[in-house]
VEXROLO-140478 format. One record per residue (C-alpha): residue in one letter; z, x, y. Coordinates in pm, 1 decimal. Layout:
% VEXROLO-140478
r r:a; w:Z; u:X; v:Y;
...
% end
This chain:
% VEXROLO-140478
r r:m; w:-2812.5; u:-7327.5; v:-1557.0;
r r:r; w:-2812.6; u:-7031.3; v:-1789.5;
r r:p; w:-3066.7; u:-6834.4; v:-1584.2;
r r:q; w:-2846.8; u:-6892.6; v:-1277.3;
r r:t; w:-2539.4; u:-6770.6; v:-1470.2;
r r:k; w:-2727.1; u:-6461.6; v:-1577.5;
r r:g; w:-2819.7; u:-6390.1; v:-1218.3;
r r:r; w:-2454.1; u:-6411.6; v:-1109.8;
r r:t; w:-2351.1; u:-6186.2; v:-1397.1;
r r:g; w:-2601.4; u:-5922.4; v:-1283.1;
r r:v; w:-2472.2; u:-5941.9; v:-925.8;
r r:w; w:-2111.7; u:-5909.0; v:-1041.2;
r r:h; w:-2205.2; u:-5614.9; v:-1264.7;
r r:l; w:-2370.6; u:-5437.1; v:-971.4;
r r:f; w:-2069.2; u:-5511.9; v:-750.5;
r r:l; w:-1828.0; u:-5370.0; v:-1010.9;
r r:c; w:-2034.2; u:-5050.9; v:-1043.5;
r r:l; w:-2028.7; u:-5000.3; v:-666.2;
r r:l; w:-1655.1; u:-5068.6; v:-663.2;
r r:l; w:-1595.5; u:-4805.8; v:-931.9;
r r:v; w:-1799.8; u:-4546.6; v:-741.2;
r r:c; w:-1611.5; u:-4618.6; v:-417.3;
r r:s; w:-1277.8; u:-4603.9; v:-598.7;
r r:s; w:-1372.5; u:-4266.0; v:-746.3;
r r:i; w:-1446.2; u:-4132.5; v:-398.2;
r r:l; w:-1131.0; u:-4279.1; v:-241.2;
r r:l; w:-910.4; u:-4152.0; v:-523.1;
r r:g; w:-1054.1; u:-3797.9; v:-502.5;
r r:g; w:-1261.2; u:-3827.7; v:-816.5;
r r:c; w:-1564.6; u:-3670.6; v:-653.8;
r r:e; w:-1646.3; u:-3307.2; v:-729.9;
r r:s; w:-1527.6; u:-3031.2; v:-499.4;
r r:d; w:-1763.3; u:-2780.4; v:-338.9;
r r:e; w:-1670.1; u:-2532.1; v:-611.4;
r r:d; w:-1747.9; u:-2787.3; v:-881.2;
r r:i; w:-2093.3; u:-2866.7; v:-745.2;
r r:a; w:-2186.3; u:-2507.9; v:-662.8;
r r:e; w:-2501.7; u:-2420.4; v:-849.0;
r r:t; w:-2549.6; u:-2134.9; v:-1091.6;
r r:m; w:-2730.7; u:-1846.7; v:-921.2;
r r:s; w:-2960.1; u:-1581.1; v:-1056.4;
r r:p; w:-2797.9; u:-1236.7; v:-1082.6;
r r:r; w:-3034.1; u:-1109.3; v:-814.9;
r r:l; w:-2928.4; u:-1380.3; v:-571.7;
r r:i; w:-2558.7; u:-1318.7; v:-640.8;
r r:a; w:-2613.1; u:-953.5; v:-551.2;
r r:e; w:-2822.6; u:-1025.0; v:-241.3;
r r:y; w:-2586.0; u:-1288.4; v:-103.6;
r r:n; w:-2269.6; u:-1088.7; v:-158.4;
r r:k; w:-2346.5; u:-722.5; v:-106.3;
r r:p; w:-2297.6; u:-736.0; v:275.0;
r r:g; w:-1937.3; u:-846.2; v:220.7;
r r:v; w:-1854.5; u:-568.4; v:-28.7;
r r:v; w:-1728.9; u:-246.3; v:133.9;
r r:l; w:-1636.6; u:107.7; v:37.2;
r r:i; w:-1266.7; u:165.1; v:110.9;
r r:a; w:-1159.9; u:515.0; v:215.3;
r r:s; w:-792.2; u:602.9; v:245.4;
r r:l; w:-775.9; u:931.6; v:436.6;
r r:y; w:-459.6; u:1143.3; v:450.4;
r r:k; w:-367.9; u:1441.0; v:668.3;
r r:a; w:-47.2; u:1645.8; v:658.2;
r r:d; w:107.8; u:1983.0; v:737.5;
r r:i; w:198.5; u:2194.3; v:435.0;
r r:t; w:467.6; u:2464.1; v:450.8;
r r:v; w:483.7; u:2697.3; v:149.4;
r r:q; w:676.2; u:3009.3; v:55.5;
r r:d; w:471.3; u:3312.3; v:-42.0;
r r:f; w:583.0; u:3509.6; v:-350.2;
r r:t; w:661.0; u:3858.6; v:-469.3;
r r:v; w:781.6; u:4016.8; v:-794.5;
r r:s; w:1161.3; u:4039.4; v:-769.0;
r r:g; w:1358.1; u:4357.4; v:-840.6;
r r:q; w:1508.8; u:4197.2; v:-1147.5;
r r:g; w:1164.2; u:4074.8; v:-1241.7;
r r:r; w:1028.7; u:4430.8; v:-1233.4;
r r:q; w:1299.2; u:4543.3; v:-1473.1;
r r:k; w:1218.9; u:4257.3; v:-1712.1;
r r:l; w:847.7; u:4330.6; v:-1690.6;
r r:r; w:903.3; u:4700.7; v:-1761.9;
r r:s; w:1117.7; u:4618.3; v:-2064.7;
r r:a; w:863.6; u:4369.6; v:-2198.5;
r r:l; w:575.2; u:4614.2; v:-2155.0;
r r:e; w:767.3; u:4900.4; v:-2316.5;
r r:r; w:837.0; u:4677.6; v:-2615.1;
r r:r; w:469.1; u:4587.0; v:-2647.0;
r r:q; w:375.8; u:4954.9; v:-2618.0;
r r:k; w:604.3; u:5043.0; v:-2908.3;
r r:q; w:439.0; u:4767.0; v:-3109.0;
r r:g; w:103.2; u:4932.4; v:-3051.9;
r r:e; w:-42.6; u:4668.2; v:-2818.6;
r r:i; w:-70.6; u:4909.9; v:-2525.6;
r r:t; w:-271.4; u:5225.3; v:-2586.0;
r r:d; w:-443.9; u:5292.6; v:-2252.2;
r r:k; w:-463.1; u:5178.7; v:-1891.8;
r r:q; w:-691.8; u:4884.0; v:-1971.5;
r r:s; w:-464.9; u:4743.4; v:-2242.1;
r r:f; w:-165.1; u:4802.4; v:-2012.4;
r r:i; w:-318.6; u:4582.7; v:-1738.2;
r r:a; w:-415.0; u:4316.8; v:-1993.0;
r r:a; w:-58.6; u:4310.1; v:-2129.1;
r r:y; w:82.6; u:4300.2; v:-1775.2;
r r:i; w:-129.0; u:3994.8; v:-1688.1;
r r:d; w:-44.6; u:3826.9; v:-2017.6;
r r:e; w:329.2; u:3874.7; v:-1971.9;
r r:l; w:326.4; u:3768.0; v:-1606.8;
r r:t; w:131.2; u:3447.0; v:-1670.3;
r r:k; w:334.2; u:3345.6; v:-1975.9;
r r:r; w:670.7; u:3357.4; v:-1797.0;
r r:p; w:605.8; u:3367.9; v:-1419.3;
r r:e; w:937.5; u:3199.2; v:-1341.4;
r r:q; w:1118.8; u:3507.8; v:-1478.4;
r r:y; w:938.3; u:3751.2; v:-1252.4;
r r:l; w:838.9; u:3581.1; v:-927.0;
r r:q; w:1056.0; u:3486.9; v:-629.3;
r r:p; w:994.8; u:3375.6; v:-268.1;
r r:s; w:907.4; u:3667.9; v:-45.8;
r r:g; w:1053.5; u:3512.7; v:266.9;
r r:q; w:710.3; u:3482.3; v:425.6;
r r:v; w:616.7; u:3124.3; v:517.0;
r r:i; w:257.1; u:2999.8; v:505.9;
r r:n; w:155.8; u:2696.8; v:712.0;
r r:k; w:-152.7; u:2506.7; v:608.4;
r r:a; w:-320.9; u:2183.5; v:719.8;
r r:a; w:-412.8; u:1958.1; v:429.4;
r r:e; w:-648.8; u:1665.4; v:388.2;
r r:t; w:-718.1; u:1438.6; v:92.8;
r r:s; w:-858.1; u:1093.2; v:27.1;
r r:s; w:-875.0; u:813.0; v:-224.4;
r r:l; w:-1181.5; u:592.3; v:-251.0;
r r:g; w:-1235.4; u:246.2; v:-389.6;
r r:t; w:-1401.3; u:-86.9; v:-319.4;
r r:g; w:-1298.2; u:-393.8; v:-124.1;
r r:f; w:-1442.6; u:-729.6; v:-22.7;
r r:i; w:-1417.0; u:-928.9; v:299.3;
r r:v; w:-1277.9; u:-1282.5; v:270.2;
r r:t; w:-1263.6; u:-1394.5; v:636.3;
r r:g; w:-1511.2; u:-1342.0; v:916.7;
r r:d; w:-1241.3; u:-1183.9; v:1134.0;
r r:g; w:-1193.5; u:-896.5; v:891.6;
r r:c; w:-942.1; u:-974.7; v:617.3;
r r:i; w:-1023.4; u:-746.4; v:322.4;
r r:v; w:-897.4; u:-750.2; v:-36.8;
r r:t; w:-870.9; u:-436.3; v:-250.7;
r r:n; w:-634.4; u:-271.9; v:-500.2;
r r:a; w:-293.8; u:-140.3; v:-397.1;
r r:h; w:-354.9; u:187.7; v:-579.4;
r r:v; w:-658.5; u:251.8; v:-356.1;
r r:v; w:-472.1; u:230.5; v:-24.1;
r r:a; w:-100.1; u:268.1; v:-102.8;
r r:l; w:-42.0; u:580.3; v:-310.1;
r r:s; w:316.8; u:657.8; v:-402.8;
r r:d; w:473.4; u:937.7; v:-196.3;
r r:k; w:483.8; u:1157.7; v:-505.6;
r r:m; w:115.8; u:1110.9; v:-589.3;
r r:r; w:4.4; u:1136.0; v:-226.4;
r r:n; w:198.4; u:1459.7; v:-173.6;
r r:a; w:61.2; u:1600.8; v:-498.6;
r r:f; w:-295.8; u:1535.3; v:-381.7;
r r:l; w:-223.9; u:1687.0; v:-39.4;
r r:a; w:-58.7; u:1989.8; v:-197.0;
r r:r; w:-350.4; u:2047.8; v:-432.2;
r r:s; w:-592.0; u:2022.0; v:-141.0;
r r:a; w:-400.9; u:2284.1; v:59.0;
r r:l; w:-309.1; u:2512.8; v:-229.1;
r r:n; w:-656.2; u:2541.3; v:-375.9;
r r:d; w:-761.4; u:2759.8; v:-82.2;
r r:l; w:-444.7; u:2971.6; v:-102.9;
r r:v; w:-488.2; u:3026.1; v:-476.1;
r r:k; w:-853.8; u:3112.4; v:-429.6;
r r:n; w:-764.5; u:3376.2; v:-167.9;
r r:n; w:-490.4; u:3520.5; v:-390.2;
r r:l; w:-723.7; u:3547.7; v:-686.7;
r r:k; w:-984.0; u:3719.1; v:-472.2;
r r:s; w:-727.1; u:3977.0; v:-361.1;
r r:l; w:-598.6; u:4029.8; v:-718.0;
r r:t; w:-952.7; u:4067.4; v:-851.3;
r r:e; w:-1035.5; u:4333.3; v:-592.7;
r r:n; w:-715.2; u:4527.5; v:-667.5;
r r:f; w:-777.3; u:4525.0; v:-1042.4;
r r:q; w:-1139.6; u:4628.0; v:-992.8;
r r:k; w:-1018.0; u:4937.4; v:-804.8;
r r:d; w:-840.0; u:5031.1; v:-1126.8;
r r:g; w:-1157.4; u:4969.5; v:-1324.9;
r r:y; w:-1038.8; u:4641.2; v:-1474.6;
r r:t; w:-1240.8; u:4318.5; v:-1460.7;
r r:l; w:-1052.2; u:3993.2; v:-1504.6;
r r:s; w:-1181.8; u:3761.2; v:-1774.4;
r r:k; w:-1231.7; u:3388.5; v:-1706.7;
r r:d; w:-923.0; u:3310.7; v:-1913.2;
r r:e; w:-711.7; u:3559.7; v:-1716.3;
r r:m; w:-842.3; u:3420.7; v:-1388.4;
r r:a; w:-750.7; u:3068.0; v:-1496.9;
r r:r; w:-400.9; u:3169.5; v:-1612.1;
r r:l; w:-328.7; u:3369.0; v:-1296.5;
r r:g; w:-454.3; u:3079.3; v:-1084.4;
r r:e; w:-227.8; u:2837.1; v:-1267.5;
r r:a; w:74.9; u:3065.1; v:-1229.6;
r r:v; w:16.9; u:3111.7; v:-856.0;
r r:f; w:-49.9; u:2741.9; v:-801.6;
r r:n; w:264.9; u:2635.3; v:-986.3;
r r:f; w:479.3; u:2876.4; v:-785.9;
r r:y; w:343.6; u:2746.4; v:-456.6;
r r:a; w:379.8; u:2386.0; v:-572.3;
r r:g; w:747.3; u:2445.8; v:-647.2;
r r:h; w:815.7; u:2598.2; v:-304.0;
r r:l; w:642.6; u:2372.5; v:-53.4;
r r:q; w:713.0; u:2089.9; v:188.3;
r r:v; w:479.3; u:1814.3; v:303.2;
r r:k; w:532.1; u:1704.9; v:663.2;
r r:n; w:374.8; u:1482.9; v:928.3;
r r:v; w:171.1; u:1270.4; v:687.4;
r r:q; w:-86.7; u:1049.5; v:857.7;
r r:q; w:-303.2; u:786.6; v:692.5;
r r:r; w:-624.4; u:632.3; v:815.9;
r r:l; w:-799.1; u:341.8; v:641.6;
r r:l; w:-1172.4; u:284.8; v:674.8;
r r:a; w:-1397.7; u:11.2; v:542.3;
r r:c; w:-1759.9; u:125.3; v:513.1;
r r:p; w:-2024.0; u:-149.4; v:479.7;
r r:g; w:-2325.1; u:-109.7; v:256.5;
r r:g; w:-2657.0; u:-7.3; v:403.8;
r r:q; w:-2507.0; u:292.0; v:585.3;
r r:k; w:-2566.7; u:659.1; v:525.5;
r r:l; w:-2296.7; u:847.8; v:339.6;
r r:g; w:-2048.9; u:987.2; v:589.8;
r r:q; w:-2176.2; u:762.5; v:868.2;
r r:g; w:-1830.6; u:613.0; v:906.6;
r r:g; w:-1696.0; u:260.9; v:905.8;
r r:f; w:-1442.8; u:47.1; v:1085.5;
r r:a; w:-1069.1; u:106.1; v:1095.3;
r r:c; w:-828.0; u:-113.9; v:900.8;
r r:r; w:-453.3; u:-158.8; v:878.0;
r r:l; w:-252.9; u:-245.6; v:570.3;
r r:l; w:-93.4; u:-590.9; v:588.4;
r r:k; w:57.8; u:-625.5; v:241.9;
r r:h; w:38.4; u:-464.0; v:-99.1;
r r:g; w:175.8; u:-505.3; v:-447.5;
r r:k; w:249.3; u:-238.5; v:-705.2;
r r:p; w:-4.7; u:-56.0; v:-919.9;
r r:v; w:-59.1; u:-175.4; v:-1276.4;
r r:p; w:139.9; u:-303.6; v:-1460.4;
r r:g; w:232.0; u:-464.2; v:-1125.8;
r r:k; w:17.7; u:-703.6; v:-922.4;
r r:d; w:-213.9; u:-432.8; v:-793.2;
r r:i; w:-348.1; u:-612.8; v:-485.0;
r r:a; w:-361.6; u:-505.0; v:-119.3;
r r:i; w:-465.6; u:-698.7; v:190.2;
r r:l; w:-617.9; u:-512.9; v:485.3;
r r:q; w:-710.0; u:-625.2; v:835.3;
r r:a; w:-1017.3; u:-471.2; v:995.8;
r r:d; w:-1056.8; u:-427.6; v:1371.2;
r r:q; w:-1392.3; u:-610.1; v:1365.6;
r r:k; w:-1509.0; u:-968.6; v:1408.9;
r r:n; w:-1808.0; u:-1168.0; v:1283.6;
r r:l; w:-1819.4; u:-982.9; v:953.3;
r r:p; w:-1998.5; u:-1083.5; v:631.2;
r r:t; w:-1782.7; u:-1248.3; v:369.0;
r r:v; w:-1776.4; u:-1335.8; v:0.7;
r r:n; w:-1652.4; u:-1668.1; v:-130.0;
r r:l; w:-1343.1; u:-1702.0; v:-347.3;
r r:g; w:-1364.4; u:-1921.6; v:-653.5;
r r:d; w:-1119.4; u:-2020.7; v:-926.4;
r r:d; w:-1038.5; u:-1807.5; v:-1229.6;
r r:v; w:-871.7; u:-2089.1; v:-1426.7;
r r:p; w:-1197.4; u:-2228.4; v:-1577.8;
r r:e; w:-1310.9; u:-1883.4; v:-1692.9;
r r:k; w:-1307.5; u:-1855.9; v:-2070.0;
r r:t; w:-1399.7; u:-1595.6; v:-2328.6;
r r:g; w:-1776.7; u:-1555.1; v:-2334.8;
r r:d; w:-1838.8; u:-1662.8; v:-1974.1;
r r:k; w:-2085.2; u:-1445.5; v:-1785.0;
r r:i; w:-1947.6; u:-1229.2; v:-1501.9;
r r:y; w:-2077.5; u:-969.9; v:-1254.7;
r r:v; w:-1901.1; u:-676.8; v:-1087.0;
r r:m; w:-1995.1; u:-510.1; v:-760.0;
r r:g; w:-1852.6; u:-185.9; v:-624.2;
r r:f; w:-1893.9; u:180.1; v:-534.8;
r r:p; w:-1830.8; u:388.1; v:-849.1;
r r:g; w:-1804.0; u:752.1; v:-752.4;
r r:a; w:-2034.1; u:864.0; v:-1033.6;
r r:a; w:-2322.2; u:675.4; v:-868.0;
r r:t; w:-2223.7; u:672.5; v:-501.1;
r r:f; w:-2166.5; u:1047.9; v:-481.8;
r r:n; w:-2401.3; u:1166.6; v:-754.9;
r r:q; w:-2523.5; u:1516.8; v:-659.6;
r r:a; w:-2872.0; u:1437.3; v:-784.9;
r r:l; w:-2917.1; u:1167.6; v:-519.6;
r r:a; w:-3028.3; u:1236.5; v:-164.6;
r r:k; w:-2733.1; u:1292.4; v:69.0;
r r:e; w:-2897.3; u:1079.4; v:333.6;
r r:a; w:-2924.9; u:788.4; v:91.9;
r r:k; w:-2767.3; u:468.8; v:213.4;
r r:l; w:-2453.3; u:331.7; v:57.3;
r r:e; w:-2570.6; u:79.4; v:-197.4;
r r:a; w:-2318.7; u:-110.6; v:-405.7;
r r:t; w:-2361.7; u:-89.1; v:-782.6;
r r:f; w:-2401.5; u:-423.1; v:-963.2;
r r:t; w:-2308.4; u:-451.8; v:-1331.4;
r r:s; w:-2282.7; u:-747.9; v:-1565.0;
r r:g; w:-2091.7; u:-853.4; v:-1873.1;
r r:m; w:-1871.9; u:-1132.9; v:-1996.5;
r r:v; w:-1509.7; u:-1231.7; v:-2013.7;
r r:s; w:-1387.7; u:-1069.2; v:-2335.7;
r r:a; w:-1041.2; u:-1226.9; v:-2334.3;
r r:r; w:-754.3; u:-1343.8; v:-2120.2;
r r:k; w:-458.8; u:-1111.0; v:-2177.6;
r r:q; w:-97.5; u:-1140.7; v:-2070.9;
r r:m; w:69.7; u:-862.4; v:-1871.7;
r r:q; w:426.5; u:-743.1; v:-1929.6;
r r:d; w:564.7; u:-975.4; v:-1661.1;
r r:g; w:391.6; u:-1281.9; v:-1802.4;
r r:w; w:91.4; u:-1320.1; v:-1571.0;
r r:e; w:-263.8; u:-1301.9; v:-1703.9;
r r:v; w:-553.8; u:-1064.7; v:-1647.7;
r r:l; w:-919.1; u:-1102.9; v:-1737.1;
r r:q; w:-1053.2; u:-858.1; v:-1992.5;
r r:m; w:-1424.0; u:-790.9; v:-1949.7;
r r:d; w:-1694.3; u:-569.0; v:-2093.1;
r r:a; w:-1879.7; u:-510.8; v:-1763.2;
r r:a; w:-1903.6; u:-138.1; v:-1689.0;
r r:i; w:-1665.1; u:-6.6; v:-1422.9;
r r:t; w:-1527.0; u:339.8; v:-1347.4;
r r:h; w:-1345.1; u:533.3; v:-1074.0;
r r:g; w:-1444.6; u:387.2; v:-737.9;
r r:n; w:-1492.5; u:31.5; v:-869.0;
r r:s; w:-1121.7; u:-35.7; v:-819.8;
r r:g; w:-1070.6; u:-324.7; v:-579.4;
r r:g; w:-1423.1; u:-459.3; v:-618.2;
r r:p; w:-1506.6; u:-827.6; v:-668.1;
r r:v; w:-1582.2; u:-987.4; v:-1003.9;
r r:f; w:-1817.0; u:-1285.0; v:-965.3;
r r:n; w:-1885.1; u:-1588.6; v:-1179.7;
r r:e; w:-2235.7; u:-1730.3; v:-1224.5;
r r:k; w:-2194.3; u:-1935.3; v:-906.2;
r r:g; w:-2154.1; u:-1618.4; v:-701.0;
r r:q; w:-1782.9; u:-1681.3; v:-638.3;
r r:v; w:-1511.0; u:-1417.9; v:-674.6;
r r:i; w:-1292.7; u:-1490.4; v:-974.8;
r r:g; w:-1120.3; u:-1152.1; v:-1006.5;
r r:v; w:-1063.5; u:-799.3; v:-876.5;
r r:a; w:-1181.2; u:-505.2; v:-1089.8;
r r:t; w:-865.2; u:-298.1; v:-1135.1;
r r:f; w:-817.1; u:-86.1; v:-1444.9;
r r:g; w:-975.1; u:31.7; v:-1766.5;
r r:s; w:-856.0; u:165.6; v:-2101.0;
r r:l; w:-809.4; u:529.6; v:-2201.0;
r r:d; w:-856.6; u:694.9; v:-2538.6;
r r:d; w:-620.7; u:955.3; v:-2687.9;
r r:q; w:-789.5; u:1229.4; v:-2481.9;
r r:g; w:-746.9; u:1037.9; v:-2156.8;
r r:n; w:-1113.2; u:940.6; v:-2127.5;
r r:l; w:-1221.5; u:597.2; v:-2007.8;
r r:v; w:-1325.7; u:359.7; v:-2284.9;
r r:q; w:-1617.6; u:150.8; v:-2162.7;
r r:g; w:-1622.6; u:-217.1; v:-2245.0;
r r:m; w:-1242.3; u:-245.5; v:-2227.1;
r r:n; w:-1183.8; u:-316.9; v:-1859.0;
r r:f; w:-956.4; u:-555.8; v:-1675.1;
r r:a; w:-961.1; u:-765.4; v:-1358.7;
r r:i; w:-673.5; u:-926.1; v:-1171.3;
r r:p; w:-747.6; u:-1299.9; v:-1136.6;
r r:v; w:-835.2; u:-1441.0; v:-795.7;
r r:s; w:-533.6; u:-1672.4; v:-823.4;
r r:i; w:-315.6; u:-1362.1; v:-767.0;
r r:v; w:-524.2; u:-1275.1; v:-461.2;
r r:r; w:-462.3; u:-1624.7; v:-324.7;
r r:e; w:-87.3; u:-1570.6; v:-369.4;
r r:f; w:-103.0; u:-1265.2; v:-143.0;
r r:l; w:-320.4; u:-1441.2; v:114.5;
r r:q; w:-94.5; u:-1746.4; v:123.8;
r r:g; w:205.2; u:-1518.9; v:178.0;
r r:l; w:33.0; u:-1397.3; v:495.7;
r r:s; w:-83.2; u:-1748.0; v:597.8;
r r:i; w:-445.1; u:-1632.6; v:568.2;
r r:q; w:-701.1; u:-1895.6; v:477.7;
r r:p; w:-1006.3; u:-1736.7; v:313.3;
r r:g; w:-1340.4; u:-1883.2; v:404.0;
r r:p; w:-1700.3; u:-1800.1; v:493.5;
r r:g; w:-1771.8; u:-1622.5; v:818.8;
r r:k; w:-1974.6; u:-1795.7; v:1088.2;
r r:l; w:-2279.7; u:-1579.9; v:1012.4;
r r:e; w:-2279.3; u:-1610.4; v:635.2;
r r:e; w:-2474.2; u:-1937.7; v:635.8;
r r:n; w:-2746.4; u:-1790.6; v:857.1;
r r:y; w:-2769.8; u:-1474.4; v:646.1;
r r:r; w:-2795.8; u:-1661.1; v:317.7;
r r:e; w:-3047.4; u:-1901.7; v:465.8;
r r:g; w:-3254.7; u:-1603.9; v:576.8;
r r:v; w:-3242.1; u:-1448.5; v:229.4;
r r:a; w:-3347.9; u:-1775.1; v:66.0;
r r:l; w:-3636.7; u:-1821.3; v:311.3;
r r:f; w:-3745.7; u:-1460.4; v:265.0;
r r:n; w:-3748.1; u:-1499.9; v:-113.1;
r r:n; w:-3966.0; u:-1810.6; v:-69.6;
r r:k; w:-4204.4; u:-1603.8; v:149.7;
r r:k; w:-4126.9; u:-1812.4; v:459.5;
r r:y; w:-4106.5; u:-1499.8; v:668.3;
r r:e; w:-4117.4; u:-1650.1; v:1018.7;
r r:d; w:-3833.9; u:-1890.7; v:936.9;
r r:a; w:-3641.3; u:-1606.9; v:772.7;
r r:l; w:-3678.8; u:-1395.3; v:1086.3;
r r:e; w:-3537.8; u:-1679.4; v:1293.9;
r r:a; w:-3230.1; u:-1698.7; v:1069.4;
r r:f; w:-3181.2; u:-1321.5; v:1067.7;
r r:n; w:-3219.0; u:-1303.3; v:1446.1;
r r:k; w:-2931.9; u:-1549.7; v:1480.1;
r r:v; w:-2717.0; u:-1311.2; v:1278.4;
r r:q; w:-2814.2; u:-1005.5; v:1479.2;
r r:e; w:-2754.9; u:-1180.6; v:1810.4;
r r:v; w:-2387.9; u:-1204.0; v:1716.9;
r r:n; w:-2350.1; u:-886.7; v:1505.6;
r r:a; w:-2626.4; u:-630.1; v:1544.1;
r r:e; w:-2465.1; u:-416.0; v:1269.9;
r r:y; w:-2457.8; u:-689.0; v:1004.6;
r r:p; w:-2545.1; u:-501.4; v:681.7;
r r:y; w:-2892.0; u:-527.9; v:528.1;
r r:v; w:-3029.5; u:-768.9; v:791.3;
r r:q; w:-3248.5; u:-506.0; v:955.8;
r r:d; w:-3397.9; u:-418.2; v:617.0;
r r:y; w:-3498.6; u:-781.8; v:572.2;
r r:v; w:-3634.7; u:-800.1; v:928.3;
r r:n; w:-3849.8; u:-492.1; v:866.6;
r r:q; w:-3979.4; u:-629.0; v:537.1;
r r:a; w:-4050.8; u:-972.0; v:686.0;
r r:n; w:-4242.2; u:-824.1; v:977.6;
r r:a; w:-4440.2; u:-603.5; v:739.4;
r r:a; w:-4526.0; u:-905.6; v:523.0;
r r:l; w:-4640.2; u:-1108.1; v:827.3;
r r:k; w:-4853.7; u:-817.5; v:947.6;
r r:k; w:-5014.0; u:-791.8; v:605.8;
r r:e; w:-5095.8; u:-1165.3; v:605.3;
r r:k; w:-5291.5; u:-1140.5; v:929.3;
% end
């Protein structure tokens, strides 16, 4: 009887194990897709995600109206008195020292001598701010930083004014230089800089910015610089740091590449992370060929800490290198999922960026913004085909890879980087023959 009892015990044990497994499934104890996602190599994270990372260009145009200037009658009297005083002190001994003293006095206290001439100058102005974004739905929902696409009126007008006034100041300095040269006097670099500053500040204090227009563009990787992109509109934005510096855009395109959002909660100090974006120092480096394609920069590091902001929400501190232009770019975990948005760095006492002390807004904040717009992030319909093609290509299954890439191009012929893979696959097949 004992052998029979043992047999029944084994059957009951097997039954209980199956019951526990089924209960785990029914009660939601199984792992989610995020939980079972596999760790990827850095190269694969870059290859899978770079089509969905875009350069964001916020382009502004406006009309600038500015008052020209002249030396007032009262200003002439003050200048004469100041120069006579300096002459008595022995500073002015000839024509050259007189001109030098004149320039010095004028640039030290321009507000005492200059006034509007009554002549109005009209000037068209253009300026831009650049950053990075990433696409989270196939129909064109893009995440970036608010400070990339939603400048404050004060900052925007300052940029527009500087753009317009630089030409005016340059023309004024040219005229002043020529007049002084007629008198045998050559302006030094310091005098040029001080005169330029005085003229600029006068114009800046007597101008109006009108008819401001903004245009938002998202430029996919794999394009030539200046080739253009697709238009976007701003759906929602927060406030720049220390606020929740997130903006949501909607592109006028469909069937776009996407990146996958993950969860920032599990991320701890020491976890590996990767950042992708378009830092200006690399994207617009003068040493690189102008016809070079836009290629996102990929850097790595780790979570250095989780820090609390003034309003109580957390940010991720990281040591991955970022700089101007990275703002709004995705921060990936080792599974290739976005867990944050590269947003701001740290400055030293001289105002220079301190590398290794950078911060990302967690993806949980991004989800708050998306939920507020009833937007459900998710992979685009072509992402699976693209990633399948990349995996097949890396395994040297070139014919199968071409089939996957062709499926992508049938729906979106402009899908970034696909044509590069097609060309390489065809070249590899030709070489095998």
